[in-house]
N, C-alpha and C positions, 0 to 999 in steps of 0.2 A: 664656481664663480659665475655671476650673472653676465651674460653677453649683451653688449649694447646693440640694439637692432640697427641694421643697415637702413639708412633713410633713402627712400625712392621718391624723387621729385618728378611730377608730371606737369608739363607746361601746356596751358590752354589759353584760349582767346575767343573773342566773338567769332562766330561761324566756324568753330572747331567741329570735327566729327565726334559726337558724344562717345561712340564705342571705342574710338582711339584713346580716349581718356579712361573710360570705365573698364574696358577689357583688361589692359595691363594692371590697373589698380586692383581689380578683383582677384587676379592671379596672385599678386604679392600678398594681399590681405588674407586670402584663403590659405596660402602656404604658411603664413604666420600663425593662423589659427590651428592648422594641423600640427605644426611643430610645437606650439605651446601646449597642446593637449596630448602630446606623447604619441602621435601616430607616425606611420611610415617607419623610418629607421630611427625615430627619435624616442623610442621606448614603447612599452606595452600600454594599451589603454588602461587608464586608472592609475598610472604612475604619476609621481609629482610633476606638475607642469614644467616644461622646459622654458627657457627664455624665448621671446618672439624674435625671429630672425629679421623681420622687415617692419618698417613703419612707412606709410605712404603719406606724402604731403602734396597738396595741389598748389600750383603756382600760376598766377595770372600774368599775362604780358603787361597789361595795364592794371592799375589799382582798381579794386572793386569787383563786382560780379561780372561774369561774361555769359553769353548765351550761345548754345550750340546751333548747328545747322538745323537740327530737328526741333529746336525750341526749348530744350532743357536749360535751366539756369544753374550755374555753378558759382559758389562763393568761396574763393580761395582765401587763405590766411596770409599769403605772401604774394609778392609780385616782382617782376623784373624792374618795373618802373620805380618801385619804392626801394629797390636794392636791399631787400631784407631776406633774400633767399638763405635758408639755413644750410649748415654743412650737410652735404649729400654724398652718398655712395654712388648713386646712379641717377642720371638725368634723362628723362624721356620726353621728346618733343612730339606731341600729338599732331596728326594731320587734319586738314580741313581747308575749305576754300578761303577762309579768313587769312591763312598764312601766305596766300598768294597775293594779298593786298599789299602794296608797296610799304605803307607805314608799319604794318605789323611785321612784315618780312624783314625790314631794315632793323627794327627794334630787336627782334630775336637774333638775327645774324650778328649784329654788333655786340650784343651781350654775350653770345656764345664765344665769339672770337676773343673776348677778354676774360672769360671765366671758365671755359671748358677744362682747363688744366686743374681746376679745383676738384674734379670728380674722377672717380676710378674708371667710369665708363659713361658714354653718352650714346643714346639710342634715338632713332626716329621711327615713328609708325606711319606707314602709308605716305602721304604727301608731306609729312613732317620733314622729309628730305629737303624741301625747298628752303627751309630756314637753316638747316645744317649745311647744305651745299653753299648757300650764299655767304656763310662765315669764312669760307676758304679752308676750313679744317679738313675737308674731305678730298682736297685736290690730290690726284694720283691714286686714290683708293677705289676699291670695288664697292658698289652700292646697289641696292634694289629699291623699288617702290611699286605702287599700284601699276598694273600692266597698262592701264589707259594713259598714264602720265610718263611712262618710261622714255618714250621718244622725245617728249618735251623737255624732260630733265636733261637728257643727253645733249640736246640742242642748246639749252640755256647754260649748261655747265660742262663745257667740253673737256675740262680737266678731270672729270670723273669718269670712271669705267662703270657704265650702267649695265647691270644684268637684269633685264626686264622680266625674267621668268621665275626667279628664285623666291621662296617664301621669306627668307631672311638671310642676311649675310653678316659676318664679322670681319672687320679689317682693323687690326690693332685694338685700341680701346673703343672703337666706334662700331655700332650695330645699326643696321637698317632693315626695315621689313616691308613687305608688300601691303596690300590694302586691308584695312579694317580688321577682320578676324585674324589675319596673320600677326597682328600685334599680340594676340593671346599666345600664339605659337612662339613668338620671340620671347615673351615674358616667361613662359614655361621653360624655355631653353636657358634663360638667365638663372632661374631657380635651380635647374639641373647643374649648371656650371658652378653655382655657389655651394649647393648642398647635396648633389647627387641625384640619380634617376628616381630613387624611391619617393622622395618628397615631391618631385616634379610630376610623377605619374599619379601619386595620391591626390595632388592638386587638380590634375586633369580629370580624374574620376569625380572629385567633389564638384567640379564645374560642369559635369556631364558633357565633356568635350568628346566628340565622336571618335577622334583619334588624335594622338599627340604626333604632330608631323615634324619630320626633320627639316632643317633649313634648306637643303639642296633640292627638296621636292618641288615640282613645278606648281605654279599658282593654279593651273587648271588640272584637276584630277581626271583620270580616264573616265570614271563614271559621269562626271559633270560634262565633259566633252560629249559623251554619248547622249546624255539627256538633252543637251542643247541642240543636237542635230537629228535625233531620232523621231520617228513618227509616234503617234499615241500608242500604237500597238507595242512598240519597243520601250515606252517611257520608263517602265519599272524594271525592265529586264536586267540592265547593268547593275543596279543595286542588288538585285537577287543574286546575280552571278558573283558579285564581290563577297556576299555572305555565304556562298556555297562553292568556294574554289576547290574544295576537296572532292566535289561530286563530278560525275560525268558531264562535261560541258561540250560534248560533241555537237555537231550541226544537227544530227538527228534528234538529240534530247532537247536542244534549245528550240528547234522548230516545233516540236511537239508542245512545248510550253506556251508558245504564242499562236498555236493553231494554224500553222503553215506547213506545207510540204518542205522537205529539206532543200529542194531546188529553189522554191520560192523564197525561203528564208535566206539562203546564201545570196541570192540576187538582191533582195531588198536590203539586207544588212550591209552588203558591200557598197550599194548605191548610197546609203545613208552615212556610212562611216568612212568610205573611201579605202577600205581594206577588208579582206575576208575575215570571217568569224574566228578562224584559228589564230590569226595574228593578234586579234584583239584579246582573246583569252590568254595568250602568252604574255601580252603586255600587262593584263590585270594580275596574273600570277607573279610575274617578276617584280612588278611595282609593289605588290603586297610583301614580297620577300624582302625588298629593301627596307620597307617600313618596320617589319618584324625583326630584322637582323640587328637593328640599333637598340632593341629593347633588351634588358638584362635577362640572362639565363637561357637564351635561345640557342639551340644547337642546330646545325645543318641537317643532321639525321632526323630530328623530330620535326623540323620545319617542312621538309620536302613533301611528305604525305599530307600534311595539313593544308597545303596550297595546291594539291592536285598532281604532284609528280609521282611517277611510278616508283622511283627510287632516288636515293640521295645522289647517286652518280649521274642520273638523268638531269636532276636539278642543277648540279655543278656544271655540267656541260652547257645547259641552256643559259645559265647565269654568266658563265665566262664568255660565251659567244656574244651575248648582248652587251656586257659591260667591260669586257677585257680583263677582268680580275675574277678570282674565285670568290664564292660567298664568304669564306673565312677571311680573306684579305679585305673585302669590303667591310666586314664586321669589325675587324681589328682597327681599321682606319676611322670609321665613323661612330662606332659605339663607345660611349664614355666608359662603360664597364669592361670593354674588350670582349672577345669571343666567349660565348656560353660554353663551348667545348674547346678548351685550351689546346688539346692535342691536335686539333685540326688547323691551327693557325698557319697560314702560308701554304696550305696544301691545295691541290687542284680540285 
C-alpha cells in the first residue's frame, strides 16, 4: 500500500536566516530520496522504489516572495497571510532577525496560537523561538536557542525554562534548537524519531555531516573551544587528537607533535585552556564515548580501546566517575536502539 508522505512545512519571512530554511529542508528531502530508492533499512539498492516518507513545502508569513538576511530570494506557494497552509505533519519556524520585528513576530505568534493544534509537532530553529515563545504555547516548557540569544529569550519570556547550551530539546509536541546548523541536527533527530537510526544516519552521510550530534550535546564542542582559545601552534592539535583518540596522547607525545618540551607544552597548554592536558584528553575521550554510545550496534567492550582506554573496566570507571551512570545505562537511556550489548545493560 502506498504511504502518504508526511508534509513538512517551513515558515520563512523577510530577513530569515537562509540556512534555517534550507538546512532542515535538505534533511527531509534527502531522507525522502534515500527511502524512495530503497536505501538504509528500506530495502536493497535496485529494489522497487518505496514511497517517499516526506514532502517539504515552504510557507511565507506574508504573501509573495521573501528575501533572506544573506540576499537569497524564496518564492513560497503558501502563506500565513493567505491562510492557505496545507495539512501538515510538522511545522518548522526558521530563525532570523526578521522574526524579531514586531509586525512579523505578531503575525507568526497569533497564527501559531490559533493553528498549532493542527500539527503533530511544531519546531523552531535558532531564533525561531521568538515566534513560538510569543504564542504562549511554550509557557512552562524547556527550550533552547542560539547561545547568543538565550539570555534575551529568558528575559523576554520568563515563563519559559531556557537551556542555553543544548543543541536541541523536545518538550511534548514542541522542539527547539540552537543556532543555524543545529537545525540540521534537529531535523535528523526527527527523521530518526519517525523512521529509525538507519535512515537518519544514511541521510547524515548523504549530506556529508561531520557527525550526527545528540540533542543533549553542548553547543560548543571541546575541539571548537580549543581552537577558539589556542595559539597558532596548537590550532590543529585538537582536531588531530579527536581523530586519534586510540593513540598515545600523553604529554610527551603531544609535546613532540608541536615541537615543544613536555614542560613547555604542559605550561602553555594549561595557560591556553585553563586545565592540564590530561584533563582535556579525558574530556575528549568521554565526550566521544557519549556520541558513539547512542549509535546502533556499539558495545562497551569494543568502544573502550577505540577511544584510548586500556580496558573496558577502566572505561566504565572513568565514565561513571564523570557522569554518575555506567556507559550501558547511558546507552539504554539515550540510544533509540538501546545497548549494542544487551547483556551489559544496567551493569557497572
